[in-house]
Structures are given as C-alpha cells and as structure tokens.
C-alpha positions as CSV (number, residue, x, y, z in Angstrom):
1,M,1.1,99.4,-20.8
2,A,4.6,99.4,-20.4
3,E,3.8,99.8,-16.3
4,V,1.6,97.3,-16.3
5,E,4.1,94.9,-17.3
6,N,6.7,96.0,-15.2
7,V,3.8,95.3,-12.6
8,K,3.3,91.8,-13.5
9,A,7.3,90.9,-13.4
10,V,7.4,92.4,-10.0
11,S,4.2,90.6,-8.6
12,G,5.2,87.5,-10.4
13,V,2.3,87.9,-12.3
14,R,3.4,86.7,-15.7
15,P,0.9,87.8,-18.8
16,P,-1.5,85.9,-20.4
17,E,1.1,85.6,-23.8
18,V,3.3,83.8,-22.1
19,F,0.9,80.6,-21.8
20,P,0.1,78.2,-24.2
21,A,-3.6,79.0,-26.3
22,R,-4.9,75.3,-26.1
23,R,-4.5,74.8,-21.8
24,G,-7.0,72.2,-21.8
25,L,-5.7,70.1,-23.9
26,A,-2.5,69.6,-22.6
27,V,-3.9,69.0,-19.1
28,V,-5.7,66.6,-20.5
29,L,-2.7,65.0,-22.4
30,S,-0.7,65.4,-19.9
31,F,-3.6,63.6,-17.5
32,L,-3.6,60.4,-20.2
33,A,0.2,60.5,-20.0
34,G,0.1,59.9,-16.0
35,F,-2.6,57.2,-16.6
36,L,-1.0,55.0,-18.9
37,L,2.9,55.3,-17.6
38,T,1.1,53.7,-14.5
39,V,-0.4,50.7,-16.7
40,V,2.7,49.9,-18.1
41,W,5.3,51.0,-15.6
42,S,7.5,47.9,-13.6
43,A,8.2,48.2,-10.5
44,E,10.1,44.8,-10.0
45,F,11.9,46.2,-13.4
46,V,13.8,49.9,-12.0
47,D,13.9,48.5,-8.5
48,D,15.8,45.3,-8.9
49,V,17.0,45.3,-12.5
50,I,18.0,48.6,-12.3
51,G,18.3,49.7,-9.3
52,Q,19.4,46.6,-7.0
53,N,22.0,46.1,-10.0
54,T,23.3,49.7,-10.5
55,T,24.2,49.6,-6.9
56,S,25.6,46.4,-6.4
57,T,28.0,47.0,-9.2
58,L,29.3,50.7,-7.4
59,L,30.0,48.8,-4.1
60,G,31.5,46.0,-5.4
61,H,29.0,43.0,-3.8
62,E,25.8,42.1,-3.8
63,A,23.5,45.6,-2.1
64,E,20.5,43.7,-0.7
65,G,20.5,41.8,2.8
66,T,24.5,42.9,3.3
67,Q,25.2,44.0,6.0
68,I,25.9,47.7,6.0
69,G,29.0,47.3,8.0
70,G,29.9,51.1,9.9
71,L,29.5,54.8,9.1
72,I,31.3,55.3,6.2
73,A,30.3,52.5,4.3
74,G,27.0,53.6,5.1
75,A,27.9,56.6,3.3
76,A,29.0,54.4,0.0
77,F,25.9,52.5,0.5
78,A,23.6,55.5,1.0
79,F,25.2,56.9,-2.2
80,A,25.1,53.7,-4.3
81,S,21.6,53.3,-4.0
82,G,20.8,56.9,-4.1
83,L,22.0,56.3,-8.1
84,G,20.5,53.3,-8.1
85,G,16.4,55.0,-7.5
86,T,17.3,57.6,-9.5
87,F,14.6,56.4,-13.0
88,T,11.8,58.3,-10.7
89,A,9.0,60.5,-12.2
90,C,9.9,63.2,-9.6
91,N,13.4,63.3,-11.1
92,I,11.6,64.0,-14.8
93,A,9.3,66.3,-14.0
94,A,12.3,68.3,-11.8
95,L,14.0,68.4,-14.9
96,G,11.0,70.0,-16.6
97,A,10.7,72.7,-14.1
98,V,14.1,73.9,-15.6
99,A,13.4,74.2,-18.9
100,P,13.4,77.7,-18.9
101,V,16.8,77.7,-18.1
102,M,17.9,75.8,-21.1
103,G,20.1,77.6,-23.1
104,Q,20.3,81.0,-21.4
105,G,23.7,82.7,-22.4
106,S,25.8,83.5,-25.0
107,S,28.7,81.7,-23.4
108,L,29.4,78.0,-22.7
109,G,30.4,79.6,-18.9
110,R,27.9,81.9,-18.9
111,R,25.2,78.7,-20.0
112,F,26.9,76.6,-17.2
113,R,26.0,78.7,-14.8
114,A,22.5,79.1,-16.0
115,T,22.2,75.6,-15.9
116,V,23.8,74.8,-12.4
117,R,22.5,77.8,-10.6
118,P,18.2,75.9,-10.8
119,L,19.7,72.5,-10.1
120,L,22.0,74.0,-6.7
121,W,18.2,75.0,-5.4
122,L,16.7,71.7,-6.2
123,A,19.8,69.9,-4.0
124,A,19.2,72.0,-1.3
125,G,15.5,71.0,-1.0
126,A,16.4,68.0,-1.5
127,I,19.1,67.7,1.5
128,F,17.6,69.8,3.4
129,V,13.8,67.5,3.9
130,S,15.8,64.0,3.4
131,A,18.6,65.3,6.0
132,V,15.7,66.2,8.9
133,Y,14.2,63.1,7.6
134,G,17.8,61.2,8.6
135,C,17.8,63.0,12.0
136,V,13.8,61.8,12.6
137,V,14.5,58.7,11.8
138,A,18.1,57.9,13.8
139,V,16.1,59.1,16.7
140,A,12.8,56.8,16.5
141,G,13.2,55.4,14.0
142,T,12.7,51.4,15.3
143,H,9.3,52.9,16.3
144,M,8.2,53.8,12.4
145,P,6.5,51.3,10.1
146,Q,9.4,51.6,7.3
147,Y,11.0,49.3,10.1
148,S,9.3,46.9,9.7
149,T,10.3,44.2,7.2
150,T,6.8,41.3,7.6
151,P,5.3,41.5,4.4
152,S,2.7,43.8,3.4
153,G,0.8,41.0,2.4
154,S,-2.8,41.2,0.4
155,G,-4.2,44.3,2.8
156,L,-2.6,47.7,3.7
157,S,0.4,47.2,6.3
158,P,1.0,50.2,8.5
159,R,4.0,50.5,6.2
160,S,2.0,50.8,2.7
161,I,-0.1,53.6,4.0
162,Q,2.5,56.5,5.0
163,S,3.4,55.3,1.3
164,M,-0.4,55.9,0.5
165,V,0.0,59.0,2.4
166,V,2.9,60.9,1.5
167,F,3.6,59.8,-2.3
168,G,-0.9,61.1,-2.4
169,V,1.0,64.5,-1.2
170,I,3.7,64.6,-3.3
171,G,1.5,64.2,-6.8
172,L,-1.1,66.4,-5.5
173,V,1.5,69.3,-4.8
174,L,2.9,68.0,-8.3
175,V,-0.4,68.1,-10.7
176,Y,-0.8,72.1,-8.7
177,L,2.3,73.0,-9.9
178,G,2.1,72.1,-13.4
179,L,-1.4,73.9,-13.5
180,A,-0.3,77.2,-11.6
181,A,3.4,76.3,-14.7
182,L,0.0,76.6,-17.0
183,G,-1.9,79.3,-15.7
184,L,-4.7,77.8,-14.7
185,V,-4.4,78.4,-11.0
186,P,-2.6,81.0,-8.9
187,D,1.0,80.5,-8.8
188,P,2.5,80.8,-4.9
189,L,6.3,80.3,-6.1
190,G,5.1,83.1,-9.0
191,R,7.5,86.0,-6.9
192,F,9.9,83.8,-6.1
193,P,12.5,83.2,-9.1
194,H,14.0,79.6,-7.7
195,G,10.5,78.4,-5.2
196,R,9.9,76.0,-7.6
197,M,13.0,74.2,-8.0
198,L,13.4,74.4,-4.1
199,V,10.2,73.2,-3.5
200,M,11.3,70.1,-6.0
201,G,14.2,68.9,-4.1
202,G,12.1,69.3,-1.3
203,L,9.9,66.6,-3.0
204,I,12.4,64.0,-3.9
205,G,14.0,64.3,-0.6
206,G,10.4,63.3,0.7
207,F,10.5,60.2,-1.8
208,L,13.0,58.2,0.9
209,I,9.4,59.2,3.5
210,G,7.0,57.1,1.1
211,R,9.0,54.6,-0.7
212,P,9.0,51.3,0.3
213,Y,12.4,50.4,-1.8
214,G,13.8,47.6,-0.7
215,L,17.2,49.3,-0.5
216,Y,15.9,52.5,0.6
217,R,14.8,50.2,3.9
218,Q,17.7,49.0,4.0
219,L,19.6,52.5,4.8
220,F,16.7,53.7,7.6
221,R,16.9,49.8,9.4
222,D,20.7,50.6,9.8
223,V,20.6,54.3,10.4
224,A,17.8,53.7,13.3
225,D,19.8,50.9,14.8
226,E,22.5,53.4,15.3
227,G,20.7,56.0,16.8
228,N,23.5,58.9,15.6
229,V,21.8,62.0,14.1
230,L,24.8,63.1,12.0
231,Y,25.2,59.9,10.4
232,G,21.5,59.9,9.7
233,A,21.4,62.9,8.1
234,G,24.4,62.7,6.4
235,A,23.2,59.7,4.7
236,F,19.6,60.5,3.9
237,A,20.7,63.5,2.5
238,L,23.7,61.7,0.4
239,Q,20.7,59.1,-0.9
240,S,19.3,62.6,-2.3
241,V,22.0,64.1,-3.9
242,G,22.7,60.4,-5.3
243,N,19.1,60.5,-6.3
244,I,19.1,63.8,-8.6
245,A,23.1,63.3,-9.4
246,V,22.7,60.6,-13.1
247,F,19.6,63.4,-14.3
248,S,21.8,66.3,-13.4
249,V,25.0,65.7,-15.4
250,I,22.4,64.4,-18.6
251,F,20.6,68.0,-18.2
252,V,23.4,70.2,-17.9
253,A,26.1,68.0,-21.0
254,L,22.3,68.3,-22.6
255,T,22.1,72.5,-22.4
256,L,25.6,72.5,-23.2
257,A,25.8,70.8,-26.1
258,A,22.5,72.4,-27.5
259,G,23.2,75.7,-26.2
260,R,21.3,78.2,-27.9
261,R,19.4,76.3,-30.8
262,L,17.7,74.8,-27.9
263,S,16.8,78.1,-26.0
264,G,16.4,79.3,-29.4
265,W,13.2,76.6,-29.8
266,L,12.2,77.2,-26.4
267,V,11.4,81.2,-27.2
268,A,10.2,80.7,-30.6
269,K,6.7,80.1,-29.7
270,P,5.1,81.5,-26.9
271,G,3.9,79.7,-23.7
272,R,5.9,76.6,-25.4
273,I,8.1,76.9,-21.9
274,A,5.1,76.9,-19.6
275,L,3.7,73.9,-22.0
276,I,6.7,71.5,-21.6
277,T,6.8,72.6,-17.7
278,G,3.3,71.9,-16.8
279,A,2.8,69.2,-18.6
280,M,5.7,67.6,-17.2
281,L,4.6,68.6,-13.9
282,I,1.0,66.7,-14.3
283,A,2.0,64.4,-16.3
284,A,4.7,63.5,-13.1
285,G,1.6,64.1,-10.4
286,V,-1.0,61.9,-12.0
287,F,1.3,59.0,-12.2
288,T,2.5,59.2,-8.6
289,V,-1.5,59.5,-7.1
290,L,-2.7,56.7,-9.5
291,Y,0.5,54.5,-9.3
292,W,1.0,54.7,-5.4
293,D,-3.2,55.2,-4.0
294,V,-4.7,53.3,-6.6
295,R,-2.3,50.7,-8.2
296,L,-1.1,49.7,-5.3
297,L,-4.7,48.7,-4.1
298,A,-4.9,46.7,-7.0
299,R,-1.9,44.7,-5.3
300,R,-3.0,44.7,-2.6
301,D,-6.0,42.5,-4.2
302,L,-8.4,45.4,-3.0
303,I,-10.1,46.6,-6.6
304,W,-9.0,46.4,-10.3
305,Y,-6.2,48.6,-12.4
306,P,-5.4,47.9,-15.4
307,L,-1.9,46.8,-16.0
308,A,0.2,46.1,-19.1
309,P,1.2,41.5,-19.1
310,W,5.1,42.5,-18.3
311,T,4.1,44.5,-14.6
C-alpha cells in the first residue's frame, strides 16, 4: 500500500481521500456563485471609482486622458494603473490556488518563505506573458484593435471581439483548473509543484491582452507610439506586478497572522484545501466567461441578460 501511495505522489496523481466528498455540489454552487457575480458586478464602480481614483491618487494628478511624458512617467503610470486594476476575479482565484501553502511551517520565517515562494512563481508567469505582449505592442501596436479609440457602440467592434476571445480562453482554463483541483478531470500540472501558480500568473498577464480598461489602453497607446521594445516589455511587466501587489501583501499578512491555526483548519478535514482551490477557480472562470462573452453581448444590446440595477 505504501508503495502505491509513493507512486501516486511521484506521478502527481493524488489519492481520492484528498478530494471533498460532495464534489458535484461544489461544482454547481461554484457555477452559481460565478453567475451571480456577473449579475451584480459593476464595471463602472471597479474601473472608475476604485481604479481611476487609486491611480490618480498615486500619480498625484488626474490619470485618465493625461499625456504620459517619457519613459519614467510611463513606468510610474504602468505600476499605478496596475494597482488601480487590482480587483479582478483572476486575482482572487490566484489566492485560492495558493491555499495549500497557507500557514505551513512552525516558525514565522518558514511560514513567510512557504508563502512567498508560490507568489514569486505567480509573478514570474505574469511578468513573462505581459512583457512578451509589451514587445508585441511596441512593434505592431498601432495596427491592433486596442489602439482604436472609436466607441464600441451597439455592435461588436474588433476591440470587443478581442476581449471576448481572450477572456473566453482565460475563463475556460480557470474552470478546467478548478475541476482538476477537485479531481474531476486529469490535472496536467499535477507533476509540477509550482505549475498552477505559474499558469495563474500567465493568465493574469493575459488580462492585459483583452481588458478594455481605459487606463490600460492609455498605456497601450503610449507604448505603441513609442515603438520601444524594452519600454513596452518593462511597462507591461510593471502593470502586471502592480495588478497582483495588493493581494499578495494581504495574503502574506493573513498567512503570517493566522499562522498554524489556519494551517490546522485547512488540513483538519480531508479535501478542504482541494475544495477551496477548486471552488474559487471554477467561480472565477465562470464569471470570466459569462461576463466577457455573454454579458458583453447584452451591453451591446444583442441579447438579454439579468443585471442588478446598479450595474
């Protein structure tokens, strides 16, 4: 029996007892949570009230519509706008993916290292994808859909189609990773200890490819106009770092404060870690697909979709 368990551990296939008992119910409730979030989510509040106000405060001037003057100013704008765009479903899902390491270690130093290590893999994935995209923007950005400032109107513009494709793929990947965390589908990342965090970081970096957030597109246009590959890679990488910085600090503080009590709660019931990880990934993935591929059609007056009055 011990030999079987050792083989499973080496191959990355986890034994059934580490999964929650009522996985079907967990999937249904996660799908429902993702759907309900699309009904109540207010992009105007998140982007304008939180995002633009935060960015303007950090920069010391009105961010939207202000000319970015030079490479240093562009770097500051990139990081500040990344912080302003912190509140995304993908970031929350990433924290769920870090759940297995919460509270590990008997000392404060060990808990800190155990928590920071996966966050560094998350940052590595985000930086790589965003830097590569920054290079692409510097070379071909003026000919890409995100460069356009034409209002979307009631139809689907090339910019809207780009968002739908990018976020549709990101959402489906999140759902699959969630199902894999629950043991319902094969886990292609099971053999790689930090694979899930690296992929999650890549998905966060991919947000820059699709999100039509005004401040993101403002930096996009500046990089495209500059045509400097190094500037493009650095600016977009800084924007992704800013995007995950707040949640990373909160996560580290929570883990250090809760310590072993949090770790004890997570391992007290078999399958609890898998349940948290899977549920958050599925809910975030469903939200991403429905919000960007279905609710977006409703915003263009092409279909009907249930929406809360404040959205």
